[in-house]
N, C-alpha and C positions, 0 to 999 in steps of 0.2 A: 463293315464287320464291326460288331460291338459285342462286348462280353456282358451277359446278364449277371446280376448279383455281384458286381465288382466289389471286392472286399479290400479296402486299403490296408497297407502294411502297418504293423504296430508302430514302426518308426514314423510313418507319415501321420498317423492318427495322434501320436503324442506331440507332434510338432505341427499344429494347425497352420494351414497356409495363410500367409499375409501377402497382399499384392506387392508391398514394398516396405522397407524399413522407414522410408519417407514417402508415403503414398501421396500421389497428386490428386487432389479433389477436383473433379470436373463438373460437379453440381448437376448431375443428370437426374431427370425425373425417372425413377425406376419403372413406372408404368409406361412411360414413353419409350424407354430403351427396350423394354420387353416387346413392345409392339413392332420394333424394327424388323425382326425376323418373322417373315410371313407365316401365319399359323395354318394356312390351308396347304398342308404338305402334299396332299394328293395332287392338287392342281400344279403345285410347284414342281413336283417330280415328273409329272407328265410333260410339262413344258421343257424341263431340262433334258429329258430323254430325246426330245426332238432336236435339241442343240448338240447333244453328245451321247453316243451310244453307251458309254461307260462313265457313270458318275460316281459310283461307289468308291470309297477310299480303298486302294489296293496297293500292294508293294510296287506294282508296275508304274504307279504315278510318281514314285519317289526317285526321280532321276538324280544321279550324282553330279550332273552338270549344273553349274551356277548360272544365274541370269547374266546375259552378256554385259550388262552394266552393273555388275556386282559392286556395291560400295565398299569402301574401307571402313574398318571398325572405328576409326577416329573421326570419320565424317559426321558433321552435324547438319541435318537437313530439315526442311519443313515437310510435313506429311499430313494429308487429310485423314481423319480418324472416323471409323465406323464402329461404335460400341455395340456389342451383341452379347447375348447370354450364352455364348459358346466360345470354344478355343480353337483357333486355327493353327496348324503346325506347318512348318516348311515341307513342301511336297504334297500336302493334302489337297483334295478337291472339295470346294465349297459351293453349292448352289444357293443362290439368293434371289429374292424378288425385291426390287426397289420400288416402293410406292409412296413413301413419305416425301413431301415437297422438297425439303432441304437436301435430301440425298439424291433426288432426281437432278437438282442443280449440280451436285457434286459429280454425278455421272456425266452430265453434259460437258463439264470441265475435263474430266478424265479421258473422255473419248477423243478430245483434241490434244491430249498430252501423252503420258506414258502408261495410262491404264492401271496405275498402282495406287493403292490406298492402304491404310493401316486398320486391321481388324483387331479389336482389343476387347477383352472379356469384362463384363460388368454384371453385377447382380445387386439385389436390394440389401443383402447382408454385408458383403465385403466391399461393396462399392466398385469403382473402376480400377482395374489393374494398371500397373505402370509398365508392364512388358506385354508386347503384342507381336503380331506377325503380319508382314506385308501380304496383301492379297492382290494378285495380278489378274485382271480380267482376260480370260483366254477365249471366251465366246460370249456373245450377248444377243439379245433379241429385244428390240424396242417396239412397244405396243402403241396402238392408236391413241390411247389415253395418257401417253407419256410415261407409263410404267416401264420397267426394264426387268427382264429375266437374265441373270448372269450365271456364268460358270467361272469361278475364280480358282487360282492355284496358289498355295502358300509359298512364299519366297523367304526373304531374310527376316530374322527376328529384330526387334528394336526395343529400346527403352525410352519412355517419354521423359524429357528433361523439363519442359515447360509448355504451357498452353499459349499459343500465339493468339488465337481468337476462337470464339464459340459460335459465331453467326456468319453466314447461314448454317454452317456446319463446323464441327471441330477441326482445328488445324493445330498441330503441335510441333515443337522442335524435338527431334529424336536423334539418338545415336544408335548405331548398329551393334547387335549382340552376337558374339560368336563363342563357341566352346573353347575353353583354355586347355592346353595340354595337361594331361593328368600328371600329378607330381610323382606318382609311383612308376618307376621304370620297369618293374617286373610284372606289370598288370597285363593280362591277356584279354584285350578288348574283344577280339574275335571269339574267343572261348566263352566270354560272358554273353555276347550276343547270341551264340548258339544255344546256351542254356535258356535264355529268354524265349527263343524260338520254340524250343522243346516244350516249355510250359504253355506257350500259346497254343500249340497243337493239341496238348492234352485238354486244355480248357475248351477249345472248340469241339473236340470229340465228345466230351462229357456234356457240354451244352446241347449238342445235337441229340444225344441220347435222351437227355431229360426232356427235350422238346418234342420227342417222338419222331425225329427225323432219322432217316437211314444212316447207319454208321458207315463211314467210308474214310479211307486214309486221307489225311490232310496233306496237301502238296507243299511245295517249297514256299515258305512265307518270306524268307529273307531275299531271295533272288539276287544274290551277290552284292547286296547293298553294303556299304561301309558301315561300321558300328554306329557312327553319329546319325547318319541318315536313317538307319534301321530303328534307332531309338526314337526318332520322331514319328516314324510309321507306327510303332507300337503305341506310343502315347495317343496318336490319333484314333486308335481303336477303342480307347477307354470312354466311349460315349456314355452319357448319363452320370459322369463324375467330373464335371467341369472344373471344380476347384483342384482336384488331383491333377487334372490335365494342365491347369495353369501353373501349378507347382513344378511339374515336369518341364513345361516350356521355359520357365525362368532359370532352371539349373544351367550352369555354364561348364559342366563337367560331364562328358559322355558316360564315363564309368558310373558316376553317381546316379545318372538318369536310368541307366540299364539296371543297376542294383535295385533301385526303388521299384522299377517296373517288374523285376523278377520277384520281389517280395509280394507285390500286389497280386501278381498272377499266381504265385504259390498259395497265398491265402484264399484266393478265389477257387483254385483247384481243390483245396481242402474242403471248402464249403460244398462244392459240387460233388465231390466224392462222397461226403456224408449224405447229401440229398439223394444221390444215386443208390446208396446202400439202403436208405429208408424206402425208396421206391421198389427195390428188389424184395424187401421183406414184406411190405404192405402195398402191393401193386394196386389193389382196388381203391384204397384210401387215397393213394397218390393221384390216381386218375380222377377221382371225384373232386379233389381239391383243385 
């Protein structure tokens, strides 16, 4: 699920995202990093459908259960990193094709250990972020030419402390990142999550209408998820706005994340409402455009 014409909130636009106050430079070639995510999406999706009947990110993927070996926030561990031009959230499903030699080496190692690596956002403008999310391989298919098709699920978030090595692939020392309790004692997180869900439903409804799809009632999006888990699910739907997603991933306050998502959805809804009004007044011009 992705929302078209995602309009960031005024707050987020006036505070441009920075990967870190002390960004860690990994000296990646932007062209190389962009090539890591396979561009043949049709082939990739076909392969992944064979591995798993449900690949699209949905609230049902966001379990409240933690990984059985969930680390403590004070732990410092070494983690192989996979820089990509996308953001992975805890609980989200990520299909990948591994074809570059160094990451095929990484996969051979992971298949003999715990199948977990760090997905970290990178682009040519902001560089490589300092906060990422662990991707756990839940299904894989190895091809005859030693490429891999993977289905990964987001687990814990982490912050990169230092780079241990860069060859044959990146390995870094990381610490685990968790949301801190909100300082406000009278804050209704459940109520805030419900407001965000309402805006999501309205955005989906108007998006379908503008896209010429039949209007139907949007079902339960939250599915009894706790506010923190739900906030990650919402962030994962903001496809096409990776820097906004990265800013949401880095927040360590569930209330702040939900409030930012609410403002983004509210602005997107205002945009879609205006576009819908124009379509009603000028249906022929809207269809031709």
